[in-house]
VEXDREN-2710 file (C-alpha; in Angstrom, 1 decimal):
% VEXDREN-2710
k/r/px/py/pz
1/MET/172.9/122.9/212.3
2/ALA/169.3/124.2/211.7
3/GLU/170.2/125.6/208.3
4/THR/171.9/122.4/207.3
5/VAL/168.7/120.5/208.1
6/ASN/166.6/123.1/206.2
7/ILE/168.7/123.0/203.1
8/SER/168.6/119.2/203.1
9/HIS/164.9/119.3/203.5
10/VAL/164.4/121.7/200.6
11/ALA/166.8/119.8/198.3
12/ASN/164.8/116.6/199.0
13/LYS/161.5/118.3/198.5
14/ILE/162.7/119.8/195.1
15/ALA/164.0/116.4/194.0
16/HIS/160.7/114.7/194.9
17/ASP/158.4/117.4/193.6
18/ILE/160.1/118.2/190.3
19/PHE/163.3/116.5/189.3
20/LYS/162.6/112.9/190.3
21/VAL/160.0/112.9/187.5
22/PHE/162.6/114.0/185.0
23/PHE/165.0/111.2/186.2
24/TRP/167.6/113.6/187.7
25/GLU/169.6/112.1/190.5
26/MET/170.7/114.0/193.6
27/HIS/173.9/113.5/195.4
28/PRO/173.3/112.7/199.1
29/GLN/176.0/115.2/200.2
30/GLN/174.1/118.5/200.7
31/ASP/174.8/121.9/202.1
32/THR/178.5/121.5/202.4
33/ASN/181.5/123.6/201.4
34/PHE/184.5/122.5/199.4
35/GLU/188.0/124.0/199.2
36/CYS/188.8/126.9/196.9
37/VAL/191.9/126.1/194.8
38/SER/192.2/129.3/192.8
39/ASP/194.4/132.2/193.9
40/THR/192.3/134.7/191.9
41/HIS/189.0/134.0/193.8
42/LYS/188.4/136.8/196.2
43/SER/185.6/137.5/198.7
44/GLU/183.6/140.8/198.5
45/ASN/186.1/142.4/201.0
46/GLY/189.0/141.3/198.8
47/THR/190.3/138.5/201.0
48/GLN/191.3/135.1/199.5
49/LYS/188.4/132.7/199.4
50/ARG/189.0/129.6/201.4
51/THR/185.9/127.6/200.4
52/HIS/182.9/127.6/198.0
53/PRO/179.3/126.6/199.0
54/GLY/177.3/123.7/197.7
55/ASP/173.6/123.4/198.5
56/VAL/172.9/120.4/196.4
57/VAL/174.3/118.6/193.2
58/PHE/172.0/117.1/190.7
59/HIS/173.3/114.9/187.9
60/TYR/172.2/113.0/184.7
61/ILE/173.6/111.5/181.5
62/ASP/173.6/113.7/178.4
63/PRO/173.0/111.3/175.5
64/TYR/174.4/113.7/172.9
65/LEU/177.6/114.7/174.8
66/ASN/178.0/111.2/176.1
67/LYS/179.0/112.4/179.6
68/ARG/177.5/112.8/183.0
69/ILE/176.4/116.4/183.7
70/TYR/176.7/117.6/187.3
71/LEU/174.6/120.7/188.2
72/HIS/176.2/122.3/191.2
73/THR/173.1/124.1/192.5
74/ASP/172.5/127.3/194.5
75/LEU/169.0/127.3/196.0
76/LYS/167.3/130.6/196.5
77/SER/163.8/131.8/197.4
78/TYR/162.6/135.3/197.6
79/LYS/159.4/137.3/198.2
80/LYS/158.8/140.4/196.1
81/SER/160.0/142.8/198.7
82/THR/163.4/141.1/199.1
83/LEU/164.1/140.3/195.4
84/GLN/166.8/142.7/194.0
85/GLN/168.9/142.7/190.9
86/GLY/172.0/143.1/192.9
87/LYS/171.3/139.8/194.8
88/ILE/170.8/137.9/191.6
89/ARG/174.0/139.3/190.1
90/ASP/176.0/138.5/193.3
91/SER/174.6/134.9/193.2
92/LEU/175.6/134.4/189.6
93/LYS/179.1/135.8/190.3
94/SER/179.5/133.5/193.3
95/LEU/178.2/130.5/191.3
96/ALA/180.6/131.3/188.4
97/LEU/183.6/131.2/190.7
98/THR/182.2/128.0/192.4
99/VAL/181.9/126.1/189.1
100/GLU/185.3/127.2/187.9
101/CYS/186.8/125.8/191.1
102/ALA/184.7/122.7/191.1
103/ALA/186.0/121.7/187.7
104/ILE/189.5/121.3/189.0
105/SER/189.0/120.8/192.8
106/GLU/190.0/117.5/194.3
107/SER/187.9/118.5/197.3
108/TRP/184.8/118.8/195.0
109/ARG/185.5/115.4/193.5
110/GLN/185.8/113.7/196.8
111/LYS/182.6/115.2/198.1
112/PHE/180.3/115.2/195.0
113/LEU/181.5/112.9/192.3
114/SER/179.1/110.0/192.2
115/ILE/180.8/107.6/189.8
116/ASP/184.6/107.3/189.5
117/GLN/186.4/106.9/186.1
118/GLU/183.5/108.4/184.2
119/VAL/183.5/111.4/181.8
120/TYR/181.7/114.3/183.4
121/GLU/181.2/118.0/183.2
122/VAL/180.4/120.4/186.1
123/ARG/177.9/123.2/185.5
124/GLY/176.2/125.7/187.7
125/LEU/172.5/126.0/188.3
126/LEU/170.9/129.0/190.0
127/PHE/167.5/127.9/191.2
128/VAL/165.4/131.0/192.2
129/ALA/161.9/130.5/193.6
130/ASN/159.4/133.2/194.5
131/HIS/157.4/132.0/197.4
132/ASP/154.8/134.8/197.4
133/GLY/154.1/134.5/193.7
134/GLN/154.4/138.2/193.1
135/ALA/157.8/138.7/191.6
136/THR/157.9/136.4/188.5
137/GLU/158.0/139.3/186.1
138/ASP/160.4/141.2/188.3
139/PHE/162.9/138.4/188.2
140/ALA/162.8/138.2/184.4
141/LYS/163.3/142.0/184.2
142/TYR/166.2/142.0/186.7
143/LEU/167.9/139.1/185.0
144/LYS/167.7/140.8/181.6
145/GLY/169.3/143.9/183.0
146/ILE/172.4/142.0/184.2
147/ALA/175.3/142.3/181.6
148/LYS/176.9/138.9/180.8
149/SER/180.3/140.7/181.0
150/ASN/179.7/141.3/184.7
151/ILE/179.5/137.5/185.4
152/PRO/183.0/135.9/185.5
153/VAL/182.1/132.6/183.7
154/ALA/185.3/130.8/182.9
155/LYS/185.9/129.7/179.3
156/GLY/184.2/126.5/178.4
157/GLN/181.9/126.5/181.4
158/THR/178.2/126.9/181.7
159/LEU/175.7/128.4/184.1
160/HIS/172.0/127.6/183.9
161/ILE/169.2/129.6/185.5
162/LEU/165.7/128.4/186.6
163/GLY/163.7/131.4/187.7
164/PRO/160.1/131.5/189.2
165/SER/158.4/131.1/185.8
166/GLU/160.5/128.1/184.7
167/ILE/160.1/126.5/188.2
168/ASN/156.3/126.9/188.1
169/SER/156.2/125.4/184.6
170/LEU/158.4/122.4/185.6
171/PHE/156.4/121.9/188.8
172/SER/153.1/121.9/186.8
173/ILE/154.5/119.5/184.2
174/ALA/155.8/117.2/186.9
175/THR/152.5/117.2/188.7
176/ASP/150.7/116.5/185.4
177/ILE/152.9/113.5/184.7
178/LYS/152.3/112.1/188.2
179/LEU/148.5/112.5/187.8
180/ALA/148.6/111.0/184.3
181/ILE/150.3/107.9/185.7
182/GLN/147.7/107.7/188.5
183/ASP/144.9/108.1/186.0
184/LYS/146.5/105.5/183.6
185/THR/146.7/107.9/180.7
186/LEU/150.5/107.6/180.9
187/SER/152.5/104.4/181.5
188/PRO/154.9/104.6/184.5
189/SER/157.5/103.2/182.1
190/TYR/157.7/106.4/180.1
191/ARG/161.1/107.7/178.8
192/PHE/162.3/110.9/177.3
193/PHE/162.8/110.8/173.5
194/TYR/166.1/111.9/172.1
195/PRO/166.1/111.9/168.2
196/ASP/169.3/112.0/166.3
197/LEU/170.1/115.6/165.4
198/THR/171.8/117.1/162.3
199/LEU/175.0/117.9/164.2
200/TRP/174.6/115.6/167.3
201/LYS/174.0/111.9/167.4
202/ARG/172.6/110.1/170.4
203/HIS/175.1/107.8/172.1
204/THR/172.6/105.9/174.2
205/ALA/170.1/103.2/173.2
206/ASP/166.8/104.5/171.8
207/ASP/164.8/102.8/174.6
208/GLN/167.1/103.7/177.5
209/ARG/165.5/105.6/180.3
210/ILE/167.8/108.5/181.0
211/GLY/167.2/111.9/182.5
212/ALA/165.8/114.9/180.7
213/THR/168.6/117.4/180.1
214/ILE/168.1/120.9/181.3
215/GLU/168.4/122.0/177.6
216/MET/165.5/119.7/176.8
217/LEU/163.3/121.0/179.6
218/LEU/163.8/124.6/178.5
219/SER/163.4/123.8/174.8
220/PRO/160.3/124.7/172.7
221/TYR/159.0/121.2/173.2
222/PHE/160.1/117.8/174.6
223/ILE/158.7/114.4/174.1
224/LEU/157.8/111.5/176.4
225/LYS/157.5/108.0/174.8
226/TYR/155.5/105.4/176.6
227/PRO/154.5/101.7/176.1
228/ALA/150.9/100.4/176.3
229/ILE/149.2/99.6/179.5
230/VAL/147.7/96.2/179.6
231/GLU/145.5/94.9/182.4
232/ASP/144.0/91.4/182.4
233/GLY/144.9/90.9/178.8
234/ASN/143.1/94.1/177.7
235/ILE/144.9/97.2/176.3
236/ILE/143.6/100.1/178.3
237/LEU/146.2/102.6/176.9
238/ARG/147.8/102.4/173.5
239/PRO/151.5/103.2/173.2
240/GLY/152.3/106.7/172.1
241/SER/154.0/110.0/172.7
242/LEU/153.2/112.9/175.0
243/ILE/154.6/116.3/173.9
244/TYR/155.0/119.2/176.3
245/TYR/154.9/122.4/174.3
246/SER/156.2/125.7/175.6
247/ARG/155.2/128.1/172.9
248/PRO/152.0/130.3/173.1
249/GLY/150.4/128.9/170.0
250/ASN/149.8/132.2/168.3
251/THR/150.3/131.0/164.8
252/ILE/149.3/128.2/162.5
253/GLU/152.8/128.1/161.1
254/GLU/154.4/127.1/164.4
255/PHE/152.1/124.0/164.6
256/VAL/152.8/123.1/160.9
257/TYR/156.5/123.1/161.9
258/LEU/155.8/121.0/165.0
259/LEU/153.8/118.4/163.0
260/ASP/156.6/118.2/160.4
261/SER/159.1/117.6/163.2
262/LEU/157.0/114.8/164.7
263/SER/156.7/113.2/161.2
264/ARG/160.4/113.4/160.6
265/CYS/161.0/111.7/163.9
266/GLN/158.7/108.9/162.7
267/LEU/156.4/109.3/165.6
268/VAL/153.2/109.6/163.6
269/ASN/151.6/106.2/162.9
270/ALA/148.3/104.4/163.3
271/LYS/149.5/102.2/166.1
272/GLU/150.4/105.0/168.5
273/GLN/148.6/108.0/169.8
274/ILE/150.1/111.5/170.1
275/ARG/148.9/114.1/172.6
276/ILE/150.3/117.6/172.9
277/ILE/150.1/119.5/176.2
278/ALA/150.6/123.3/175.9
279/PHE/152.0/124.5/179.2
280/LYS/152.8/128.2/178.7
281/GLN/150.7/130.3/181.0
282/GLN/150.4/133.2/178.6
283/ARG/149.1/131.2/175.6
284/SER/146.8/132.2/172.8
285/ALA/143.1/131.9/173.2
286/GLN/143.1/130.5/169.7
287/ILE/145.6/127.8/170.3
288/LYS/143.2/124.9/169.6
289/ASN/141.8/126.5/166.5
290/ASN/145.3/127.3/165.2
291/PHE/146.3/123.7/165.8
292/GLU/143.3/122.3/163.9
293/LYS/144.0/124.6/161.0
294/ALA/147.6/123.6/161.0
295/LYS/146.7/119.9/160.7
296/HIS/144.5/120.6/157.7
297/ARG/147.2/122.8/156.1
298/TYR/149.9/120.2/156.7
299/CYS/147.9/117.4/155.1
300/LYS/147.1/119.6/152.1
301/MET/150.8/120.6/151.7
302/TRP/151.8/116.9/151.5
303/ASN/148.7/115.7/149.7
304/PHE/147.9/113.4/152.6
305/GLU/144.7/111.4/152.2
306/GLY/143.0/108.4/153.8
307/ASP/145.0/106.6/156.6
308/ARG/147.8/109.1/156.5
309/GLU/145.5/112.1/156.9
310/ALA/143.6/110.3/159.7
311/GLU/146.9/109.8/161.6
312/ILE/147.6/113.5/161.5
313/MET/144.1/114.5/162.3
314/SER/144.0/112.2/165.4
315/ILE/146.8/114.2/167.1
316/SER/145.2/116.2/170.0
317/ILE/146.2/119.3/171.9
318/ASP/145.2/120.4/175.4
319/ALA/146.3/123.1/177.8
320/LEU/148.0/122.4/181.1
321/ALA/146.7/124.2/184.2
322/GLN/149.4/126.0/186.0
323/ILE/150.1/124.9/189.5
324/SER/152.2/127.2/191.6
325/SER/154.9/125.7/193.7
326/ASN/155.1/127.0/197.3
327/TYR/158.6/126.5/198.7
328/SER/157.8/128.8/201.7
329/PRO/160.7/129.5/204.1
330/ASP/158.2/129.7/206.9
331/GLU/157.3/126.1/206.3
332/ILE/160.6/124.6/205.2
333/GLY/163.2/127.1/206.4
334/TRP/164.6/128.2/203.1
335/ARG/167.4/130.8/203.1
336/LEU/166.3/134.3/202.0
END
C-alpha cells in the first residue's frame, strides 16, 4: 500500500511540476498492473508473465498523426552509486514487452483508455531521474552502450526515453514558463505552435491548444504562441512567439537557419515580438554574439532594409538558468 501511495504521489508531482505546463493529461489510474496476453512474454526466470506493470499513463493529441498518443510510463530514480547499465537495459526490455501487450490487451484498455472510440497509439516512456545530480553523464554513457538489438521492441511500436539531462531541461523550461506567466511576460493563454510540414500536415485548428508532443519537446527548438495581455484597456504585453532553443549556439549558421525557419512560418512581423530562450546547459559563451551576427548576415542575404530589417533585428535571445529537479526518494518515496 505504501508503494502505491508513493508512486501516485510521484506521478502527480511530475504532472504538476513538468507535464501540466506542456498540456499533457494524466490518467487517474496509477501504479496498477494489467494482464499479459502474449505467450512469448517470459520473466527473467523463464516463467510465463501474468501481468505487466503500469506506473502512470500520460496522453495527448498528436496534430500531425491525428490520434491520441498514450505514453505508458515507467518511473525510475537513481543516485550515482545505484545507476547501472544493466538496470537501464532491463527496464527497457520490460517496457518493450509491456507496450507490445498494451497495444492488444483488453485489460489495458479497460484500465487506461481515457476516451472510447478514438484513434490512439500506445508507446512506452522510460522516465529516469537522478536525485543526487551526479550521474547525468553516466546515464548518457550507459544508454549509448546498450545495443538496440537487445531491446525487443515490436514492429511499429515506439519507446521514448527521458534521462536526467532531458528531465532537468524540461523542469527548467516548465519553471520558466510559470514564472513568465506570473511576471506577465507570457500570457496564460499560450499554445504550442505546429506549422504544416513538408510531409506532414496539421489536422487540428491553428489556434487549438493541444499538448506538446514528446518529439516537439526533444526537437532542436519549439515555439509557444501567445496573445496580448490587456489590463484596464492598456496593452502591457504585445502578442508574440517564445522559442525554446536546445542547441549550444556555437555557430552563426545555425541561427541563420533558425531565422529563416521563423520567417517561413510567417512569425516575423512588426505587430508581434519574438524572444528566443536558449536552454542547453553546455552552451557557447559566444551565443549572443553569434546570434547578433546571424541577424546581420540574414538581412544582408535577403537584402532586407527598413521595416523588414528592423523586424529581424528586434528578435532577442537570452539564456535560461538551469534548475535541477529533486525527486528524492527520501522525500517522496520513489522506487530505486
